[in-house]
VMD Tcl script that draws the C-alpha trace (Angstrom):
set ca {
  {-23.31 25.71 -35.04}
  {-23.16 29.18 -36.55}
  {-25.34 32.15 -35.63}
  {-26.11 35.30 -37.57}
  {-28.63 38.12 -37.19}
  {-29.63 41.34 -38.93}
  {-32.18 44.11 -38.48}
  {-35.08 44.83 -40.80}
  {-35.38 48.28 -42.42}
  {-38.10 50.49 -40.93}
  {-39.96 50.75 -44.25}
  {-43.26 48.88 -44.32}
  {-42.69 47.94 -47.97}
  {-39.78 45.75 -47.08}
  {-41.27 43.35 -44.54}
  {-40.25 40.16 -46.35}
  {-37.02 38.40 -45.30}
  {-34.20 39.50 -47.64}
  {-32.07 36.92 -49.39}
  {-28.78 36.53 -47.49}
  {-25.62 34.72 -48.50}
  {-23.51 34.79 -45.37}
  {-20.33 32.73 -45.05}
  {-20.63 29.57 -43.02}
  {-18.18 30.81 -40.41}
  {-19.88 34.15 -39.79}
  {-21.09 34.73 -36.25}
  {-22.57 38.17 -35.68}
  {-24.47 39.70 -32.80}
  {-28.04 40.81 -32.67}
  {-29.25 44.31 -33.45}
  {-32.33 46.29 -32.49}
  {-34.25 48.89 -34.51}
  {-36.31 51.59 -32.86}
  {-40.11 51.69 -33.53}
  {-41.36 54.18 -36.17}
  {-43.08 57.37 -34.88}
  {-46.88 57.61 -35.49}
  {-48.33 59.83 -38.21}
  {-49.80 63.11 -36.99}
  {-53.48 63.75 -37.87}
  {-54.67 67.33 -38.57}
  {-58.08 68.21 -37.13}
  {-60.00 71.16 -38.81}
  {-62.61 73.15 -36.87}
  {-66.27 73.18 -38.05}
  {-67.81 76.30 -39.66}
  {-69.95 78.45 -37.40}
  {-68.39 77.37 -34.19}
  {-66.52 79.68 -31.91}
  {-62.94 78.77 -31.28}
  {-61.65 79.42 -27.78}
  {-58.26 81.02 -27.40}
  {-57.39 78.99 -24.31}
  {-58.26 75.42 -23.40}
  {-60.63 74.90 -20.53}
  {-59.45 73.12 -17.40}
  {-61.63 70.67 -15.57}
  {-61.03 68.77 -12.35}
  {-60.79 65.05 -13.02}
  {-63.23 62.83 -11.20}
  {-62.90 59.21 -10.19}
  {-64.82 58.18 -13.29}
  {-62.40 60.05 -15.52}
  {-59.34 58.22 -14.12}
  {-58.17 55.23 -16.18}
  {-58.82 51.86 -14.61}
  {-55.85 49.52 -14.13}
  {-55.68 46.74 -16.71}
  {-56.25 43.28 -15.32}
  {-55.03 41.51 -18.47}
  {-51.40 40.30 -18.50}
  {-49.28 41.37 -21.40}
  {-48.30 38.45 -23.65}
  {-44.67 37.32 -23.46}
  {-42.45 38.46 -26.26}
  {-41.47 35.64 -28.57}
  {-38.39 35.56 -30.74}
  {-38.35 33.74 -34.05}
  {-35.20 31.72 -34.70}
  {-34.50 30.64 -38.28}
  {-32.56 27.35 -38.39}
  {-30.68 26.52 -41.58}
  {-29.60 22.89 -41.92}
  {-27.17 23.01 -44.81}
  {-26.50 19.27 -44.66}
  {-30.13 18.27 -45.04}
  {-31.04 21.45 -46.98}
  {-33.91 22.24 -44.60}
  {-34.98 25.60 -43.15}
  {-37.29 25.78 -40.15}
  {-38.47 28.49 -37.80}
  {-38.73 28.08 -34.03}
  {-40.41 30.40 -31.54}
  {-39.09 30.88 -28.05}
  {-40.03 33.40 -25.32}
  {-37.39 36.03 -24.80}
  {-37.01 35.51 -21.06}
  {-36.53 31.74 -21.42}
  {-34.03 32.18 -24.26}
  {-32.00 34.63 -22.20}
  {-32.13 32.45 -19.08}
  {-31.36 29.09 -20.68}
  {-29.01 30.05 -23.53}
  {-26.48 32.43 -22.04}
  {-25.03 33.04 -25.48}
  {-27.93 35.41 -26.25}
  {-27.90 37.13 -22.87}
  {-25.60 39.98 -23.91}
  {-27.61 40.51 -27.11}
  {-31.15 40.37 -25.75}
  {-31.12 41.51 -22.13}
  {-31.26 45.22 -23.09}
  {-33.48 44.71 -26.13}
  {-36.97 46.23 -25.78}
  {-38.56 45.71 -29.22}
  {-38.14 42.33 -30.85}
  {-40.33 42.91 -33.92}
  {-37.38 43.94 -36.04}
  {-34.98 41.32 -34.57}
  {-34.14 38.20 -36.49}
  {-31.77 35.35 -35.51}
  {-30.38 32.73 -37.87}
  {-28.75 29.53 -36.63}
  {-26.76 27.16 -38.83}
  {-26.94 23.69 -37.33}
  {-28.75 20.37 -37.48}
  {-32.53 20.88 -37.32}
  {-33.14 17.80 -35.17}
  {-30.52 18.87 -32.63}
  {-31.93 22.39 -32.31}
  {-35.47 21.02 -32.01}
  {-34.20 18.82 -29.15}
  {-32.71 21.91 -27.46}
  {-36.00 23.83 -27.81}
  {-37.90 20.93 -26.26}
  {-35.36 20.84 -23.43}
  {-36.01 24.52 -22.69}
  {-39.79 24.69 -23.24}
  {-41.04 21.18 -22.57}
  {-42.52 20.26 -19.23}
  {-40.74 16.91 -19.40}
  {-37.09 16.90 -20.37}
  {-36.29 14.78 -23.43}
  {-33.99 11.80 -22.94}
  {-30.39 11.85 -24.13}
  {-29.81 9.41 -26.96}
  {-26.50 7.72 -27.66}
  {-26.26 8.84 -31.28}
  {-27.05 12.48 -30.43}
  {-25.20 13.07 -27.17}
  {-21.94 14.34 -28.75}
  {-23.79 16.75 -31.06}
  {-25.93 17.99 -28.17}
  {-22.84 18.37 -26.01}
  {-21.04 20.53 -28.59}
  {-24.13 22.65 -29.32}
  {-24.98 23.20 -25.65}
  {-21.39 24.17 -24.88}
  {-21.43 26.71 -27.73}
  {-24.76 28.18 -26.58}
  {-23.49 28.24 -22.95}
  {-26.10 25.89 -21.51}
  {-23.94 24.75 -18.62}
  {-26.57 22.58 -16.94}
  {-27.08 20.59 -20.12}
  {-23.32 20.38 -20.69}
  {-22.90 18.76 -17.28}
  {-25.65 16.24 -18.00}
  {-24.08 15.32 -21.35}
  {-20.61 14.89 -19.83}
  {-21.98 12.63 -17.09}
  {-23.79 10.58 -19.73}
  {-20.61 10.23 -21.81}
  {-18.53 9.28 -18.75}
  {-21.07 6.63 -17.76}
  {-21.35 5.15 -21.27}
  {-17.80 5.74 -22.52}
  {-17.47 2.23 -23.98}
  {-20.47 2.79 -26.28}
  {-19.61 6.41 -27.09}
  {-16.18 5.58 -28.54}
  {-17.87 3.15 -30.93}
  {-19.97 5.89 -32.56}
  {-18.99 6.82 -36.13}
  {-18.15 10.37 -35.03}
  {-14.91 12.32 -35.21}
  {-14.04 13.09 -31.58}
  {-11.66 15.86 -32.62}
  {-14.67 18.19 -32.49}
  {-14.46 18.14 -28.67}
  {-12.46 21.14 -27.52}
  {-9.90 21.19 -24.70}
  {-12.36 22.55 -22.16}
  {-14.81 19.69 -22.67}
  {-12.02 17.11 -22.55}
  {-10.75 18.53 -19.27}
  {-14.21 18.42 -17.70}
  {-14.74 14.89 -19.00}
  {-11.41 13.66 -17.60}
  {-12.41 14.73 -14.09}
  {-15.56 12.57 -14.26}
  {-13.75 9.37 -15.30}
  {-11.69 7.42 -12.78}
  {-8.52 5.65 -14.03}
  {-9.88 2.17 -13.25}
  {-12.82 2.59 -15.65}
  {-10.76 4.42 -18.27}
  {-8.22 1.60 -18.29}
  {-10.93 -0.94 -19.16}
  {-12.33 0.97 -22.15}
  {-11.37 -0.57 -25.49}
  {-10.94 2.23 -28.00}
  {-9.60 0.45 -31.07}
  {-9.27 3.58 -33.19}
  {-8.07 5.62 -30.22}
  {-10.57 8.39 -30.82}
  {-11.10 9.55 -27.24}
  {-9.24 7.51 -24.60}
  {-5.77 8.94 -25.32}
  {-7.12 12.49 -25.18}
  {-8.71 11.79 -21.79}
  {-5.46 10.26 -20.48}
  {-3.56 13.35 -21.60}
  {-5.97 15.67 -19.76}
  {-5.88 13.47 -16.66}
  {-2.08 13.68 -16.71}
  {-2.24 17.48 -16.99}
  {-4.68 17.67 -14.08}
  {-2.55 15.17 -12.16}
  {0.62 17.28 -12.50}
  {-1.11 20.54 -11.61}
  {-1.07 19.43 -7.97}
  {2.01 20.85 -6.25}
  {2.56 17.61 -4.34}
  {2.94 15.75 -7.66}
  {5.65 17.96 -9.15}
  {8.63 15.82 -10.17}
  {12.25 16.81 -10.46}
  {15.40 14.95 -11.48}
  {18.29 13.92 -9.26}
  {21.65 15.01 -10.65}
  {23.32 11.96 -9.08}
  {21.16 9.00 -10.15}
  {18.72 10.57 -12.67}
  {15.70 9.35 -10.72}
  {12.45 11.34 -10.67}
  {11.07 12.19 -7.24}
  {8.78 14.68 -5.51}
  {9.66 17.10 -2.73}
  {7.89 14.90 -0.15}
  {9.75 11.77 -1.28}
  {13.11 13.49 -0.92}
  {12.72 13.46 2.87}
  {12.88 9.66 3.12}
  {14.45 8.54 -0.16}
  {18.09 7.42 -0.23}
  {20.19 8.25 -3.25}
  {22.53 5.31 -3.84}
  {25.03 7.42 -5.78}
  {25.08 10.49 -3.55}
  {27.98 11.42 -1.32}
  {27.32 10.74 2.34}
  {26.62 13.78 4.52}
  {26.57 13.60 8.31}
  {24.38 16.17 10.03}
  {24.87 17.78 13.44}
  {23.04 14.92 15.19}
  {25.24 12.26 13.60}
  {22.63 11.02 11.11}
  {23.91 9.69 7.80}
  {22.19 11.51 4.91}
  {22.38 10.66 1.22}
  {19.62 12.66 -0.39}
  {18.74 13.37 -3.98}
  {19.97 16.69 -5.32}
  {17.46 18.46 -7.63}
  {18.25 19.56 -11.14}
  {17.18 23.20 -11.19}
  {16.95 23.22 -15.01}
  {14.57 20.26 -15.20}
  {11.48 20.79 -17.38}
  {8.80 18.15 -16.85}
  {6.62 19.30 -19.77}
  {9.44 18.90 -22.28}
  {10.20 15.47 -20.87}
  {6.58 14.35 -21.37}
  {6.70 15.52 -24.99}
  {9.97 13.61 -25.41}
  {8.28 10.42 -24.15}
  {5.51 10.94 -26.70}
  {8.11 11.35 -29.47}
  {9.66 8.04 -28.42}
  {6.43 6.25 -29.34}
  {4.82 5.91 -25.91}
  {1.07 6.37 -25.73}
  {-0.54 8.79 -23.28}
  {-1.83 5.77 -21.37}
  {1.72 4.41 -20.91}
  {3.04 7.84 -19.94}
  {0.27 8.35 -17.40}
  {0.83 5.03 -15.61}
  {4.63 5.35 -15.67}
  {4.41 8.76 -13.99}
  {1.69 7.62 -11.60}
  {3.75 4.57 -10.59}
  {6.38 6.79 -8.99}
  {3.93 8.35 -6.52}
  {2.58 5.56 -4.22}
  {5.09 4.22 -1.71}
  {5.08 1.27 0.70}
  {7.22 -0.19 3.49}
  {8.96 -3.55 3.02}
  {9.04 -5.75 6.12}
  {11.77 -7.89 4.54}
  {14.46 -5.24 4.00}
  {13.01 -2.60 6.39}
  {13.00 0.12 3.76}
  {10.46 2.35 2.02}
  {10.09 2.03 -1.74}
  {8.02 3.56 -4.53}
  {5.54 1.54 -6.56}
  {7.61 1.28 -9.73}
  {10.43 -0.37 -7.72}
  {8.28 -3.16 -6.31}
  {10.76 -5.76 -7.57}
  {13.88 -4.06 -6.16}
  {14.24 -5.94 -2.87}
  {17.90 -6.80 -3.55}
  {20.01 -9.51 -1.93}
  {23.08 -11.72 -2.47}
  {22.62 -15.42 -3.05}
  {25.83 -16.24 -1.13}
  {27.50 -14.87 1.95}
  {30.65 -12.72 1.68}
  {34.05 -14.32 2.07}
  {36.86 -12.60 4.04}
  {40.49 -13.54 4.26}
  {41.92 -14.10 7.70}
  {42.82 -10.87 9.42}
  {41.24 -8.71 6.69}
  {38.12 -6.56 6.80}
  {37.76 -6.52 3.03}
  {36.44 -9.49 1.08}
  {34.08 -10.35 -1.74}
  {30.76 -12.03 -2.46}
  {31.19 -15.41 -4.09}
  {27.96 -15.06 -6.07}
  {28.90 -11.92 -7.99}
  {32.49 -11.12 -6.94}
  {31.45 -7.76 -5.58}
  {33.55 -6.10 -2.90}
  {32.44 -6.76 0.67}
  {33.45 -4.74 3.74}
  {32.92 -5.86 7.31}
  {32.11 -2.36 8.57}
  {30.63 -0.59 5.58}
  {29.14 2.85 6.27}
  {28.44 3.75 2.66}
  {24.90 3.74 1.27}
  {24.98 1.66 -1.89}
  {23.00 -1.07 -3.58}
  {23.81 -4.22 -1.62}
  {22.52 -7.16 -3.59}
  {23.23 -8.52 -7.06}
  {19.76 -10.12 -7.31}
  {16.31 -8.79 -6.54}
  {12.84 -10.02 -5.66}
  {9.51 -8.41 -4.87}
  {9.17 -6.44 -1.67}
  {6.97 -7.84 1.09}
  {4.45 -5.39 2.50}
  {1.90 -5.53 5.29}
  {-1.54 -7.06 4.80}
  {-3.25 -3.70 5.27}
  {-1.40 -2.24 2.29}
  {-2.05 -5.29 0.08}
  {-5.80 -4.58 0.04}
  {-5.38 -0.86 -0.64}
  {-6.65 0.69 -3.86}
  {-3.21 1.99 -4.82}
  {-1.59 -1.44 -4.52}
  {-4.32 -3.06 -6.62}
  {-3.83 -0.47 -9.37}
  {-0.07 -0.99 -9.14}
  {-0.34 -4.73 -9.68}
  {-2.87 -4.31 -12.48}
  {-0.61 -2.02 -14.51}
  {2.76 -3.23 -13.24}
  {3.89 -4.38 -16.70}
  {3.82 -0.71 -17.75}
  {4.95 0.83 -14.47}
  {7.81 -1.55 -13.65}
  {11.32 -0.13 -13.42}
  {13.86 -2.86 -14.33}
  {16.35 -3.76 -11.59}
  {19.25 -4.55 -13.90}
  {18.10 -3.43 -17.37}
  {19.33 -5.55 -20.26}
  {19.38 -4.75 -23.99}
  {16.39 -7.00 -24.67}
  {14.25 -5.56 -21.86}
  {12.03 -2.52 -22.20}
  {13.32 0.86 -21.18}
  {12.32 2.11 -17.78}
  {11.51 5.71 -16.98}
  {15.02 6.31 -15.67}
  {16.51 5.17 -18.97}
  {14.28 7.66 -20.81}
  {15.52 10.39 -18.44}
  {19.12 9.63 -19.42}
  {18.16 9.66 -23.10}
  {16.34 12.97 -22.67}
  {19.29 14.62 -20.94}
  {21.69 13.35 -23.60}
  {19.38 14.48 -26.40}
  {19.00 17.94 -24.88}
  {22.67 18.67 -24.22}
  {24.30 16.58 -26.94}
  {25.98 14.44 -24.27}
  {25.14 13.16 -20.84}
  {26.79 15.35 -18.24}
  {25.91 14.42 -14.70}
  {25.92 17.44 -12.42}
  {26.96 16.55 -8.89}
  {26.80 18.77 -5.86}
  {29.62 18.04 -3.42}
  {29.17 17.41 0.28}
  {31.31 19.01 2.92}
  {32.93 17.80 6.10}
  {33.76 19.89 9.10}
  {37.27 20.68 7.95}
  {37.58 23.83 5.87}
  {40.59 22.41 4.07}
  {38.36 19.85 2.37}
  {36.15 22.66 1.05}
  {39.20 24.24 -0.57}
  {40.19 20.87 -2.06}
  {36.75 20.53 -3.64}
  {37.08 23.99 -5.17}
  {40.49 23.12 -6.59}
  {39.19 19.81 -8.00}
  {36.31 21.71 -9.59}
  {38.77 23.99 -11.39}
  {40.82 20.99 -12.58}
  {37.72 19.24 -13.97}
  {36.65 22.38 -15.81}
  {40.07 22.78 -17.37}
  {40.06 19.14 -18.48}
  {36.63 19.62 -20.00}
  {37.88 22.55 -22.06}
  {40.80 20.53 -23.41}
  {38.53 17.54 -24.11}
  {41.02 15.27 -22.31}
  {38.23 13.36 -20.55}
  {35.23 11.54 -21.90}
  {32.09 13.69 -21.37}
  {30.36 10.66 -19.84}
  {32.98 10.63 -17.04}
  {33.12 14.36 -16.41}
  {31.48 15.63 -13.25}
  {30.65 19.26 -12.69}
  {30.90 19.93 -8.96}
  {28.62 22.62 -7.63}
  {28.24 24.07 -4.16}
  {24.98 23.06 -2.55}
  {23.60 26.12 -0.75}
  {21.50 24.17 1.69}
  {24.30 21.92 2.87}
  {26.78 24.77 2.94}
  {24.40 26.66 5.22}
  {24.20 23.60 7.47}
  {28.00 23.48 7.57}
  {28.19 27.16 8.53}
  {25.59 26.70 11.26}
  {27.42 23.66 12.65}
  {30.68 25.60 12.65}
  {29.03 28.51 14.45}
  {27.46 26.23 17.07}
  {30.75 24.45 17.71}
  {32.54 27.80 18.16}
  {29.89 28.96 20.62}
  {30.22 25.73 22.59}
  {34.01 26.16 22.72}
  {33.64 29.69 24.07}
  {31.15 28.54 26.71}
  {33.54 25.82 27.89}
  {36.38 28.29 28.24}
  {34.22 30.56 30.38}
}
mol new
graphics top color blue
foreach p $ca { graphics top sphere $p radius 0.5 }
foreach p [lrange $ca 0 end-1] q [lrange $ca 1 end] { graphics top cylinder $p $q radius 0.2 }
display resetview
């Protein structure tokens, strides 16, 4: 829809509409011309009469005072010229000024301070039938019904003319009839980002997942906007672990166990193996990388969503995220120990077995689905997880013929960004200060080896000091010193 306006010249000989050839993309504001001053009439005195030098003054009476007018002034009407270039039709529509300003906010800045509308002319370039529908919506006592074949055109026109109430009605209609809307022979690229964002908030994922958009005209765009809105929540911000390359949120870090992290024992004797965040992680670039790898926005949305819900397994007594539903690991055979030895092996997979193992590692060589409580089975999140588990699933032991999980794409993204995969690891500290110095020396040795290219980049580890854990170490050291002083006293 394009709008243009111009002012008429004040001459009375040029009252006809001039021929205009404006470009199709021209949108200009309205203009107002001032009314012409009236012509002065000269009155000549009659012969034989005596002209007085000064006018006479008389006291006005009640009869001389003007009576208040009881007639209401007619509402000012504005003529809108609609040019339908597609159908080659020109039509004029009349609309009261106050209604036009109130309903179409686009004209509010142009018409609210306008006093004379005789010399004002507005031209609109759009479909005649659509604009006639909009006029009926504003002036008609009964609102016209939204039709399936016109709803997208009405939505775009009402959004341009800033008719927010009508925009909301059109978006609700599209969200309710999305299956039929995507079948219309209309290019959905005409919907701007603002409309797509509003539409995505009205459609729940369950309904969107059931829509069959064969030409993918609208569904992918809605999934993309839902993913943007989904990641705008601070509780859904993901970061990468430098140990295991898993994606996790800040809330999940409190209970998650990193299987590749070094064990840290806090002041209370609790064993901690937490994920360490990658401070250079960029989630937006990672999403674009997934799109470049051929994943659709629907697949990306469900893969990211699948890492948010978490459940408790009554079989292994551990908490797990939705994408790792099939990671309840176990060994098919019991470990075998030699007589008098605390170290043995599992006969099923020949993995090392320790009688008193304090490390936090993956225990089993096989895996099955976790077992959760009955209350969680009937939850909405679990039903969505099972419905889209073929997309969300993270393989337990990925093989070459299996699909790549999200963690595999993280490794590919890191390798593609840096040219090689360098895993940054933040070292843990014990209570002895000598071990801290040993870590610093090992860090220097690894850096020197990296410069000489003596080690494979895949095996290099860049050790960094973790500020949080170092602070904990300092606090523990300070508390222990204070306790020692108190005992001596």
